[in-house]
TIVO-2410 file (N, C-alpha, C; in nm, 3 decimals):
# residues 172
REC num residu      c1      c2      c3 atome chaine
REC   1      M  -0.962  -2.130   1.872     N      A
REC   1      M  -1.064  -2.149   1.772    CA      A
REC   1      M  -1.004  -2.229   1.657     C      A
REC   2      D  -1.066  -2.340   1.626     N      A
REC   2      D  -1.017  -2.425   1.517    CA      A
REC   2      D  -1.094  -2.391   1.391     C      A
REC   3      I  -1.022  -2.342   1.294     N      A
REC   3      I  -1.086  -2.300   1.169    CA      A
REC   3      I  -1.125  -2.419   1.083     C      A
REC   4      A  -1.062  -2.533   1.103     N      A
REC   4      A  -1.088  -2.651   1.021    CA      A
REC   4      A  -1.225  -2.711   1.049     C      A
REC   5      D  -1.283  -2.680   1.164     N      A
REC   5      D  -1.413  -2.739   1.195    CA      A
REC   5      D  -1.526  -2.678   1.113     C      A
REC   6      G  -1.505  -2.560   1.055     N      A
REC   6      G  -1.605  -2.498   0.968    CA      A
REC   6      G  -1.724  -2.443   1.044     C      A
REC   7      S  -1.709  -2.420   1.172     N      A
REC   7      S  -1.820  -2.366   1.249    CA      A
REC   7      S  -1.852  -2.224   1.203     C      A
REC   8      P  -1.975  -2.182   1.221     N      A
REC   8      P  -2.013  -2.047   1.177    CA      A
REC   8      P  -1.930  -1.937   1.242     C      A
REC   9      I  -1.888  -1.961   1.366     N      A
REC   9      I  -1.808  -1.859   1.435    CA      A
REC   9      I  -1.673  -1.843   1.367     C      A
REC  10      S  -1.608  -1.953   1.330     N      A
REC  10      S  -1.477  -1.942   1.266    CA      A
REC  10      S  -1.489  -1.884   1.125     C      A
REC  11      V  -1.596  -1.916   1.054     N      A
REC  11      V  -1.616  -1.859   0.920    CA      A
REC  11      V  -1.639  -1.709   0.931     C      A
REC  12      V  -1.718  -1.667   1.027     N      A
REC  12      V  -1.743  -1.524   1.048    CA      A
REC  12      V  -1.614  -1.453   1.089     C      A
REC  13      A  -1.533  -1.519   1.171     N      A
REC  13      A  -1.406  -1.459   1.213    CA      A
REC  13      A  -1.314  -1.436   1.093     C      A
REC  14      V  -1.304  -1.535   1.006     N      A
REC  14      V  -1.218  -1.520   0.888    CA      A
REC  14      V  -1.274  -1.413   0.796     C      A
REC  15      L  -1.404  -1.413   0.774     N      A
REC  15      L  -1.464  -1.312   0.687    CA      A
REC  15      L  -1.451  -1.171   0.745     C      A
REC  16      S  -1.453  -1.160   0.878     N      A
REC  16      S  -1.434  -1.028   0.938    CA      A
REC  16      S  -1.291  -0.979   0.917     C      A
REC  17      V  -1.194  -1.070   0.920     N      A
REC  17      V  -1.055  -1.031   0.893    CA      A
REC  17      V  -1.040  -0.990   0.747     C      A
REC  18      V  -1.105  -1.064   0.657     N      A
REC  18      V  -1.100  -1.028   0.514    CA      A
REC  18      V  -1.161  -0.889   0.493     C      A
REC  19      A  -1.276  -0.863   0.553     N      A
REC  19      A  -1.341  -0.733   0.537    CA      A
REC  19      A  -1.257  -0.621   0.597     C      A
REC  20      L  -1.200  -0.647   0.712     N      A
REC  20      L  -1.115  -0.546   0.776    CA      A
REC  20      L  -0.990  -0.520   0.693     C      A
REC  21      A  -0.935  -0.623   0.633     N      A
REC  21      A  -0.817  -0.605   0.548    CA      A
REC  21      A  -0.853  -0.531   0.420     C      A
REC  22      F  -0.974  -0.550   0.369     N      A
REC  22      F  -1.017  -0.475   0.251    CA      A
REC  22      F  -1.025  -0.326   0.283     C      A
REC  23      V  -1.072  -0.294   0.403     N      A
REC  23      V  -1.088  -0.154   0.442    CA      A
REC  23      V  -0.958  -0.093   0.491     C      A
REC  24      F  -0.884  -0.164   0.576     N      A
REC  24      F  -0.766  -0.106   0.640    CA      A
REC  24      F  -0.634  -0.162   0.590     C      A
REC  25      G  -0.636  -0.263   0.507     N      A
REC  25      G  -0.512  -0.317   0.453    CA      A
REC  25      G  -0.448  -0.421   0.542     C      A
REC  26      V  -0.318  -0.437   0.525     N      A
REC  26      V  -0.246  -0.543   0.593    CA      A
REC  26      V  -0.236  -0.521   0.744     C      A
REC  27      L  -0.277  -0.405   0.790     N      A
REC  27      L  -0.275  -0.380   0.934    CA      A
REC  27      L  -0.390  -0.448   1.007     C      A
REC  28      A  -0.466  -0.530   0.938     N      A
REC  28      A  -0.573  -0.608   1.001    CA      A
REC  28      A  -0.520  -0.735   1.064     C      A
REC  29      A  -0.392  -0.765   1.046     N      A
REC  29      A  -0.334  -0.888   1.100    CA      A
REC  29      A  -0.345  -0.898   1.252     C      A
REC  30      P  -0.320  -0.793   1.329     N      A
REC  30      P  -0.333  -0.808   1.475    CA      A
REC  30      P  -0.475  -0.843   1.518     C      A
REC  31      F  -0.573  -0.792   1.446     N      A
REC  31      F  -0.712  -0.824   1.480    CA      A
REC  31      F  -0.737  -0.973   1.465     C      A
REC  32      G  -0.693  -1.030   1.354     N      A
REC  32      G  -0.713  -1.173   1.332    CA      A
REC  32      G  -0.645  -1.258   1.437     C      A
REC  33      L  -0.526  -1.218   1.476     N      A
REC  33      L  -0.455  -1.292   1.581    CA      A
REC  33      L  -0.522  -1.273   1.717     C      A
REC  34      A  -0.573  -1.152   1.741     N      A
REC  34      A  -0.636  -1.123   1.870    CA      A
REC  34      A  -0.766  -1.201   1.889     C      A
REC  35      I  -0.837  -1.231   1.781     N      A
REC  35      I  -0.962  -1.307   1.798    CA      A
REC  35      I  -0.938  -1.458   1.797     C      A
REC  36      G  -0.812  -1.498   1.789     N      A
REC  36      G  -0.778  -1.638   1.808    CA      A
REC  36      G  -0.762  -1.722   1.682     C      A
REC  37      L  -0.755  -1.660   1.567     N      A
REC  37      L  -0.731  -1.737   1.445    CA      A
REC  37      L  -0.584  -1.777   1.437     C      A
REC  38      P  -0.555  -1.891   1.377     N      A
REC  38      P  -0.415  -1.932   1.362    CA      A
REC  38      P  -0.345  -1.841   1.260     C      A
REC  39      P  -0.215  -1.821   1.275     N      A
REC  39      P  -0.141  -1.730   1.187    CA      A
REC  39      P  -0.154  -1.758   1.037     C      A
REC  40      P  -0.151  -1.885   0.991     N      A
REC  40      P  -0.170  -1.905   0.846    CA      A
REC  40      P  -0.306  -1.857   0.796     C      A
REC  41      A  -0.410  -1.878   0.875     N      A
REC  41      A  -0.544  -1.833   0.836    CA      A
REC  41      A  -0.550  -1.680   0.835     C      A
REC  42      V  -0.484  -1.618   0.931     N      A
REC  42      V  -0.482  -1.472   0.936    CA      A
REC  42      V  -0.407  -1.416   0.815     C      A
REC  43      A  -0.292  -1.474   0.785     N      A
REC  43      A  -0.213  -1.426   0.671    CA      A
REC  43      A  -0.292  -1.441   0.541     C      A
REC  44      L  -0.360  -1.553   0.525     N      A
REC  44      L  -0.440  -1.575   0.404    CA      A
REC  44      L  -0.558  -1.478   0.397     C      A
REC  45      A  -0.627  -1.457   0.508     N      A
REC  45      A  -0.741  -1.366   0.510    CA      A
REC  45      A  -0.697  -1.222   0.485     C      A
REC  46      V  -0.587  -1.182   0.544     N      A
REC  46      V  -0.535  -1.047   0.523    CA      A
REC  46      V  -0.493  -1.030   0.377     C      A
REC  47      F  -0.429  -1.131   0.322     N      A
REC  47      F  -0.389  -1.123   0.181    CA      A
REC  47      F  -0.511  -1.111   0.090     C      A
REC  48      I  -0.614  -1.191   0.115     N      A
REC  48      I  -0.734  -1.187   0.031    CA      A
REC  48      I  -0.799  -1.049   0.038     C      A
REC  49      G  -0.809  -0.994   0.157     N      A
REC  49      G  -0.872  -0.862   0.171    CA      A
REC  49      G  -0.790  -0.751   0.107     C      A
REC  50      A  -0.659  -0.750   0.133     N      A
REC  50      A  -0.574  -0.644   0.078    CA      A
REC  50      A  -0.560  -0.655  -0.074     C      A
REC  51      A  -0.545  -0.778  -0.123     N      A
REC  51      A  -0.535  -0.798  -0.268    CA      A
REC  51      A  -0.669  -0.768  -0.335     C      A
REC  52      G  -0.777  -0.797  -0.268     N      A
REC  52      G  -0.909  -0.762  -0.321    CA      A
REC  52      G  -0.924  -0.612  -0.340     C      A
REC  53      F  -0.874  -0.536  -0.245     N      A
REC  53      F  -0.875  -0.391  -0.259    CA      A
REC  53      F  -0.794  -0.348  -0.380     C      A
REC  54      A  -0.676  -0.406  -0.395     N      A
REC  54      A  -0.591  -0.369  -0.509    CA      A
REC  54      A  -0.657  -0.406  -0.642     C      A
REC  55      C  -0.722  -0.521  -0.646     N      A
REC  55      C  -0.785  -0.566  -0.771    CA      A
REC  55      C  -0.911  -0.487  -0.805     C      A
REC  56      V  -0.977  -0.431  -0.705     N      A
REC  56      V  -1.101  -0.358  -0.729    CA      A
REC  56      V  -1.075  -0.208  -0.744     C      A
REC  57      M  -1.001  -0.150  -0.651     N      A
REC  57      M  -0.989  -0.005  -0.647    CA      A
REC  57      M  -0.886   0.053  -0.742     C      A
REC  58      V  -0.780  -0.017  -0.770     N      A
REC  58      V  -0.677   0.036  -0.861    CA      A
REC  58      V  -0.734   0.055  -1.001     C      A
REC  59      P  -0.804  -0.045  -1.060     N      A
REC  59      P  -0.862  -0.020  -1.192    CA      A
REC  59      P  -0.968   0.090  -1.192     C      A
REC  60      I  -1.047   0.097  -1.085     N      A
REC  60      I  -1.149   0.202  -1.078    CA      A
REC  60      I  -1.083   0.339  -1.075     C      A
REC  61      A  -0.982   0.356  -0.989     N      A
REC  61      A  -0.915   0.485  -0.980    CA      A
REC  61      A  -0.845   0.521  -1.111     C      A
REC  62      L  -0.780   0.425  -1.173     N      A
REC  62      L  -0.711   0.453  -1.299    CA      A
REC  62      L  -0.811   0.484  -1.410     C      A
REC  63      H  -0.927   0.422  -1.406     N      A
REC  63      H  -1.028   0.447  -1.509    CA      A
REC  63      H  -1.090   0.587  -1.494     C      A
REC  64      L  -1.102   0.635  -1.372     N      A
REC  64      L  -1.167   0.763  -1.348    CA      A
REC  64      L  -1.078   0.883  -1.384     C      A
REC  65      V  -0.949   0.863  -1.391     N      A
REC  65      V  -0.858   0.974  -1.421    CA      A
REC  65      V  -0.833   0.977  -1.572     C      A
REC  66      P  -0.862   1.089  -1.636     N      A
REC  66      P  -0.839   1.097  -1.781    CA      A
REC  66      P  -0.691   1.088  -1.816     C      A
REC  67      E  -0.662   1.042  -1.935     N      A
REC  67      E  -0.524   1.026  -1.980    CA      A
REC  67      E  -0.450   1.160  -1.982     C      A
REC  68      A  -0.521   1.268  -2.016     N      A
REC  68      A  -0.456   1.400  -2.019    CA      A
REC  68      A  -0.406   1.439  -1.880     C      A
REC  69      T  -0.480   1.405  -1.778     N      A
REC  69      T  -0.436   1.434  -1.642    CA      A
REC  69      T  -0.311   1.354  -1.607     C      A
REC  70      G  -0.306   1.231  -1.651     N      A
REC  70      G  -0.186   1.149  -1.628    CA      A
REC  70      G  -0.065   1.206  -1.699     C      A
REC  71      R  -0.084   1.256  -1.821     N      A
REC  71      R   0.029   1.318  -1.893    CA      A
REC  71      R   0.076   1.443  -1.821     C      A
REC  72      R  -0.017   1.523  -1.770     N      A
REC  72      R   0.022   1.643  -1.695    CA      A
REC  72      R   0.095   1.606  -1.567     C      A
REC  73      A   0.050   1.500  -1.500     N      A
REC  73      A   0.117   1.456  -1.378    CA      A
REC  73      A   0.258   1.409  -1.407     C      A
REC  74      R   0.278   1.334  -1.516     N      A
REC  74      R   0.413   1.290  -1.553    CA      A
REC  74      R   0.502   1.408  -1.588     C      A
REC  75      W   0.446   1.506  -1.658     N      A
REC  75      W   0.521   1.626  -1.693    CA      A
REC  75      W   0.559   1.703  -1.566     C      A
REC  76      A   0.464   1.715  -1.472     N      A
REC  76      A   0.492   1.786  -1.348    CA      A
REC  76      A   0.597   1.714  -1.264     C      A
REC  77      M   0.597   1.580  -1.268     N      A
REC  77      M   0.699   1.505  -1.192    CA      A
REC  77      M   0.839   1.530  -1.246     C      A
REC  78      M   0.849   1.550  -1.376     N      A
REC  78      M   0.981   1.579  -1.432    CA      A
REC  78      M   1.022   1.722  -1.405     C      A
REC  79      L   0.927   1.813  -1.403     N      A
REC  79      L   0.958   1.954  -1.387    CA      A
REC  79      L   0.969   1.997  -1.240     C      A
REC  80      A   0.897   1.931  -1.151     N      A
REC  80      A   0.891   1.972  -1.010    CA      A
REC  80      A   1.027   1.976  -0.942     C      A
REC  81      P   1.115   1.878  -0.959     N      A
REC  81      P   1.244   1.889  -0.890    CA      A
REC  81      P   1.326   2.010  -0.937     C      A
REC  82      K   1.319   2.042  -1.064     N      A
REC  82      K   1.394   2.158  -1.115    CA      A
REC  82      K   1.340   2.286  -1.056     C      A
REC  83      L   1.206   2.298  -1.052     N      A
REC  83      L   1.146   2.416  -0.993    CA      A
REC  83      L   1.173   2.422  -0.842     C      A
REC  84      A   1.173   2.309  -0.777     N      A
REC  84      A   1.200   2.306  -0.633    CA      A
REC  84      A   1.342   2.352  -0.603     C      A
REC  85      R   1.438   2.307  -0.684     N      A
REC  85      R   1.576   2.351  -0.663    CA      A
REC  85      R   1.590   2.501  -0.686     C      A
REC  86      L   1.521   2.552  -0.787     N      A
REC  86      L   1.525   2.695  -0.814    CA      A
REC  86      L   1.463   2.772  -0.699     C      A
REC  87      R   1.351   2.724  -0.648     N      A
REC  87      R   1.286   2.790  -0.536    CA      A
REC  87      R   1.372   2.783  -0.410     C      A
REC  88      Q   1.442   2.673  -0.393     N      A
REC  88      Q   1.527   2.658  -0.275    CA      A
REC  88      Q   1.639   2.762  -0.278     C      A
REC  89      R   1.693   2.787  -0.395     N      A
REC  89      R   1.801   2.886  -0.406    CA      A
REC  89      R   1.753   3.028  -0.386     C      A
REC  90      T   1.630   3.057  -0.430     N      A
REC  90      T   1.581   3.194  -0.426    CA      A
REC  90      T   1.492   3.223  -0.305     C      A
REC  91      S   1.454   3.124  -0.229     N      A
REC  91      S   1.361   3.145  -0.118    CA      A
REC  91      S   1.431   3.200   0.004     C      A
REC  92      R   1.365   3.297   0.066     N      A
REC  92      R   1.417   3.353   0.191    CA      A
REC  92      R   1.348   3.289   0.312     C      A
REC  93      H   1.240   3.220   0.285     N      A
REC  93      H   1.164   3.158   0.394    CA      A
REC  93      H   1.207   3.013   0.412     C      A
REC  94      P   1.228   2.970   0.537     N      A
REC  94      P   1.270   2.831   0.559    CA      A
REC  94      P   1.165   2.729   0.514     C      A
REC  95      S   1.036   2.765   0.520     N      A
REC  95      S   0.934   2.668   0.479    CA      A
REC  95      S   0.942   2.640   0.329     C      A
REC  96      G   0.974   2.739   0.251     N      A
REC  96      G   0.990   2.719   0.108    CA      A
REC  96      G   1.107   2.629   0.077     C      A
REC  97      A   1.215   2.646   0.149     N      A
REC  97      A   1.333   2.561   0.129    CA      A
REC  97      A   1.304   2.417   0.170     C      A
REC  98      R   1.232   2.399   0.281     N      A
REC  98      R   1.198   2.263   0.325    CA      A
REC  98      R   1.105   2.195   0.225     C      A
REC  99      T   1.010   2.269   0.172     N      A
REC  99      T   0.920   2.214   0.071    CA      A
REC  99      T   0.997   2.174  -0.053     C      A
REC 100      A   1.090   2.256  -0.093     N      A
REC 100      A   1.171   2.225  -0.212    CA      A
REC 100      A   1.251   2.098  -0.191     C      A
REC 101      V   1.310   2.083  -0.074     N      A
REC 101      V   1.388   1.962  -0.044    CA      A
REC 101      V   1.297   1.840  -0.044     C      A
REC 102      L   1.177   1.852   0.013     N      A
REC 102      L   1.083   1.741   0.016    CA      A
REC 102      L   1.042   1.698  -0.125     C      A
REC 103      I   1.012   1.794  -0.210     N      A
REC 103      I   0.974   1.762  -0.348    CA      A
REC 103      I   1.090   1.695  -0.420     C      A
REC 104      D   1.209   1.749  -0.402     N      A
REC 104      D   1.326   1.693  -0.469    CA      A
REC 104      D   1.353   1.550  -0.423     C      A
REC 105      R   1.348   1.526  -0.293     N      A
REC 105      R   1.374   1.391  -0.241    CA      A
REC 105      R   1.266   1.291  -0.281     C      A
REC 106      S   1.140   1.335  -0.280     N      A
REC 106      S   1.034   1.242  -0.319    CA      A
REC 106      S   1.042   1.207  -0.467     C      A
REC 107      S   1.081   1.301  -0.550     N      A
REC 107      S   1.097   1.270  -0.693    CA      A
REC 107      S   1.211   1.171  -0.714     C      A
REC 108      V   1.320   1.189  -0.641     N      A
REC 108      V   1.432   1.095  -0.652    CA      A
REC 108      V   1.389   0.957  -0.604     C      A
REC 109      L   1.312   0.951  -0.496     N      A
REC 109      L   1.264   0.823  -0.443    CA      A
REC 109      L   1.174   0.752  -0.543     C      A
REC 110      I   1.083   0.826  -0.605     N      A
REC 110      I   0.994   0.765  -0.704    CA      A
REC 110      I   1.073   0.713  -0.823     C      A
REC 111      E   1.173   0.789  -0.866     N      A
REC 111      E   1.255   0.744  -0.979    CA      A
REC 111      E   1.334   0.619  -0.943     C      A
REC 112      R   1.389   0.614  -0.822     N      A
REC 112      R   1.468   0.497  -0.781    CA      A
REC 112      R   1.383   0.373  -0.762     C      A
REC 113      L   1.270   0.388  -0.695     N      A
REC 113      L   1.185   0.272  -0.666    CA      A
REC 113      L   1.113   0.222  -0.790     C      A
REC 114      G   1.060   0.312  -0.868     N      A
REC 114      G   0.983   0.273  -0.985    CA      A
REC 114      G   0.852   0.207  -0.945     C      A
REC 115      V   0.789   0.145  -1.040     N      A
REC 115      V   0.659   0.083  -1.017    CA      A
REC 115      V   0.669  -0.034  -0.921     C      A
REC 116      R   0.770  -0.117  -0.939     N      A
REC 116      R   0.782  -0.236  -0.853    CA      A
REC 116      R   0.797  -0.198  -0.706     C      A
REC 117      G   0.888  -0.108  -0.679     N      A
REC 117      G   0.913  -0.069  -0.540    CA      A
REC 117      G   0.795  -0.001  -0.475     C      A
REC 118      I   0.731   0.087  -0.548     N      A
REC 118      I   0.615   0.157  -0.493    CA      A
REC 118      I   0.501   0.060  -0.466     C      A
REC 119      A   0.475  -0.030  -0.560     N      A
REC 119      A   0.367  -0.127  -0.542    CA      A
REC 119      A   0.398  -0.226  -0.431     C      A
REC 120      L   0.525  -0.260  -0.412     N      A
REC 120      L   0.561  -0.351  -0.304    CA      A
REC 120      L   0.551  -0.284  -0.167     C      A
REC 121      L   0.582  -0.155  -0.160     N      A
REC 121      L   0.575  -0.084  -0.032    CA      A
REC 121      L   0.438  -0.026  -0.002     C      A
REC 122      A   0.353  -0.017  -0.101     N      A
REC 122      A   0.223   0.048  -0.084    CA      A
REC 122      A   0.135  -0.014   0.024     C      A
REC 123      P   0.133  -0.146   0.045     N      A
REC 123      P   0.045  -0.198   0.150    CA      A
REC 123      P   0.074  -0.143   0.289     C      A
REC 124      V   0.195  -0.101   0.317     N      A
REC 124      V   0.224  -0.045   0.449    CA      A
REC 124      V   0.236   0.106   0.447     C      A
REC 125      L   0.271   0.165   0.334     N      A
REC 125      L   0.285   0.310   0.327    CA      A
REC 125      L   0.154   0.381   0.293     C      A
REC 126      G   0.069   0.315   0.222     N      A
REC 126      G  -0.058   0.374   0.184    CA      A
REC 126      G  -0.109   0.308   0.058     C      A
REC 127      R  -0.226   0.248   0.068     N      A
REC 127      R  -0.274   0.170  -0.046    CA      A
REC 127      R  -0.314   0.257  -0.164     C      A
REC 128      W  -0.344   0.382  -0.142     N      A
REC 128      W  -0.380   0.470  -0.252    CA      A
REC 128      W  -0.257   0.517  -0.327     C      A
REC 129      L  -0.141   0.480  -0.277     N      A
REC 129      L  -0.017   0.512  -0.347    CA      A
REC 129      L  -0.006   0.437  -0.479     C      A
REC 130      V  -0.065   0.319  -0.488     N      A
REC 130      V  -0.056   0.238  -0.610    CA      A
REC 130      V  -0.127   0.304  -0.727     C      A
REC 131      P  -0.255   0.345  -0.716     N      A
REC 131      P  -0.314   0.411  -0.831    CA      A
REC 131      P  -0.250   0.546  -0.861     C      A
REC 132      A  -0.207   0.617  -0.756     N      A
REC 132      A  -0.139   0.745  -0.780    CA      A
REC 132      A  -0.009   0.724  -0.858     C      A
REC 133      A   0.065   0.620  -0.822     N      A
REC 133      A   0.188   0.590  -0.895    CA      A
REC 133      A   0.157   0.545  -1.036     C      A
REC 134      G   0.050   0.471  -1.054     N      A
REC 134      G   0.011   0.428  -1.188    CA      A
REC 134      G  -0.022   0.546  -1.277     C      A
REC 135      I  -0.089   0.644  -1.221     N      A
REC 135      I  -0.123   0.763  -1.298    CA      A
REC 135      I   0.003   0.845  -1.326     C      A
REC 136      A   0.084   0.864  -1.223     N      A
REC 136      A   0.202   0.949  -1.238    CA      A
REC 136      A   0.310   0.886  -1.326     C      A
REC 137      L   0.327   0.755  -1.318     N      A
REC 137      L   0.432   0.690  -1.394    CA      A
REC 137      L   0.384   0.637  -1.529     C      A
REC 138      G   0.253   0.630  -1.548     N      A
REC 138      G   0.198   0.587  -1.675    CA      A
REC 138      G   0.226   0.443  -1.710     C      A
REC 139      V   0.201   0.352  -1.617     N      A
REC 139      V   0.225   0.210  -1.643    CA      A
REC 139      V   0.094   0.140  -1.675     C      A
REC 140      D   0.104   0.022  -1.732     N      A
REC 140      D  -0.016  -0.053  -1.765    CA      A
REC 140      D  -0.074  -0.118  -1.639     C      A
REC 141      R  -0.206  -0.135  -1.639     N      A
REC 141      R  -0.278  -0.185  -1.522    CA      A
REC 141      R  -0.238  -0.325  -1.478     C      A
REC 142      P  -0.230  -0.422  -1.569     N      A
REC 142      P  -0.197  -0.558  -1.521    CA      A
REC 142      P  -0.063  -0.565  -1.449     C      A
REC 143      R   0.035  -0.494  -1.499     N      A
REC 143      R   0.166  -0.495  -1.434    CA      A
REC 143      R   0.159  -0.429  -1.296     C      A
REC 144      L   0.089  -0.319  -1.288     N      A
REC 144      L   0.075  -0.248  -1.161    CA      A
REC 144      L  -0.001  -0.331  -1.058     C      A
REC 145      I  -0.111  -0.392  -1.101     N      A
REC 145      I  -0.191  -0.474  -1.009    CA      A
REC 145      I  -0.113  -0.598  -0.967     C      A
REC 146      G  -0.038  -0.656  -1.058     N      A
REC 146      G   0.044  -0.773  -1.024    CA      A
REC 146      G   0.145  -0.742  -0.915     C      A
REC 147      W   0.213  -0.630  -0.930     N      A
REC 147      W   0.310  -0.593  -0.826    CA      A
REC 147      W   0.242  -0.555  -0.695     C      A
REC 148      A   0.124  -0.495  -0.703     N      A
REC 148      A   0.050  -0.462  -0.581    CA      A
REC 148      A   0.007  -0.588  -0.508     C      A
REC 149      I  -0.036  -0.690  -0.582     N      A
REC 149      I  -0.075  -0.817  -0.521    CA      A
REC 149      I   0.046  -0.885  -0.458     C      A
REC 150      A   0.160  -0.878  -0.525     N      A
REC 150      A   0.283  -0.934  -0.467    CA      A
REC 150      A   0.318  -0.863  -0.337     C      A
REC 151      G   0.303  -0.731  -0.335     N      A
REC 151      G   0.329  -0.655  -0.212    CA      A
REC 151      G   0.233  -0.694  -0.102     C      A
REC 152      C   0.106  -0.717  -0.136     N      A
REC 152      C   0.009  -0.760  -0.036    CA      A
REC 152      C   0.047  -0.896   0.023     C      A
REC 153      A   0.093  -0.987  -0.062     N      A
REC 153      A   0.131  -1.120  -0.014    CA      A
REC 153      A   0.251  -1.112   0.080     C      A
REC 154      V   0.350  -1.036   0.040     N      A
REC 154      V   0.472  -1.023   0.123    CA      A
REC 154      V   0.440  -0.961   0.257     C      A
REC 155      W   0.366  -0.849   0.255     N      A
REC 155      W   0.339  -0.780   0.380    CA      A
REC 155      W   0.237  -0.852   0.467     C      A
REC 156      A   0.142  -0.923   0.409     N      A
REC 156      A   0.047  -0.999   0.490    CA      A
REC 156      A   0.120  -1.108   0.568     C      A
REC 157      A   0.210  -1.180   0.501     N      A
REC 157      A   0.285  -1.285   0.570    CA      A
REC 157      A   0.382  -1.225   0.673     C      A
REC 158      A   0.453  -1.120   0.634     N      A
REC 158      A   0.553  -1.062   0.724    CA      A
REC 158      A   0.488  -1.001   0.849     C      A
REC 159      L   0.383  -0.923   0.829     N      A
REC 159      L   0.320  -0.859   0.946    CA      A
REC 159      L   0.247  -0.959   1.034     C      A
REC 160      T   0.191  -1.063   0.975     N      A
REC 160      T   0.128  -1.166   1.057    CA      A
REC 160      T   0.232  -1.236   1.144     C      A
REC 161      A   0.347  -1.267   1.086     N      A
REC 161      A   0.454  -1.332   1.164    CA      A
REC 161      A   0.506  -1.239   1.273     C      A
REC 162      V   0.526  -1.113   1.241     N      A
REC 162      V   0.578  -1.018   1.340    CA      A
REC 162      V   0.479  -0.999   1.454     C      A
REC 163      F   0.351  -0.979   1.421     N      A
REC 163      F   0.252  -0.960   1.526    CA      A
REC 163      F   0.229  -1.087   1.607     C      A
REC 164      D   0.241  -1.204   1.544     N      A
REC 164      D   0.228  -1.328   1.619    CA      A
REC 164      D   0.342  -1.343   1.721     C      A
REC 165      L   0.462  -1.310   1.677     N      A
REC 165      L   0.576  -1.314   1.769    CA      A
REC 165      L   0.561  -1.212   1.880     C      A
REC 166      L   0.512  -1.095   1.846     N      A
REC 166      L   0.493  -0.990   1.948    CA      A
REC 166      L   0.387  -1.029   2.049     C      A
REC 167      I   0.276  -1.084   2.002     N      A
REC 167      I   0.169  -1.126   2.092    CA      A
REC 167      I   0.216  -1.242   2.180     C      A
REC 168      S   0.293  -1.335   2.120     N      A
REC 168      S   0.347  -1.447   2.199    CA      A
REC 168      S   0.445  -1.398   2.305     C      A
REC 169      A   0.527  -1.299   2.271     N      A
REC 169      A   0.624  -1.246   2.367    CA      A
REC 169      A   0.554  -1.171   2.479     C      A
REC 170      L   0.448  -1.096   2.446     N      A
REC 170      L   0.375  -1.022   2.548    CA      A
REC 170      L   0.292  -1.113   2.638     C      A
REC 171      A   0.243  -1.224   2.580     N      A
REC 171      A   0.161  -1.317   2.660    CA      A
REC 171      A   0.250  -1.395   2.758     C      A
REC 172      G   0.377  -1.404   2.724     N      A
REC 172      G   0.475  -1.463   2.812    CA      A
REC 172      G   0.473  -1.608   2.818     C      A
***
């Protein structure tokens, strides 16, 4: 399918990839390749859809959460590892100890990655991670959305290239 000809079928194909990327994120790349779009068009369509989600849903989610809730979440993030370590020492149940370790490790990961790392990894780990991180870390919206868009661009190109190579290898 040649996208340059501007036929209605190719326009619908690109728009379907954009819509699928808006709903499912960067994992829409195999669909675009499977329907015969060229990899650059797929990467661009996936980026537009995933970045569109970040530009629309992140501000909406951040606007719906009151500032007091964000302050409580930041306070809980600082206190949770200490409570988890205390629970780990005093717990007789293995599930309590595992939960404590999980809380402790996730807090360390959030501290190490910060806003940039979370926003860059969010397109593949979970797109709702970006507004959650924005609320928990208390960052400004433009910075958070900018890093989320950068993550969408990186992962759209990377996953399109990987899936194109995989499809080419399987087609033989």
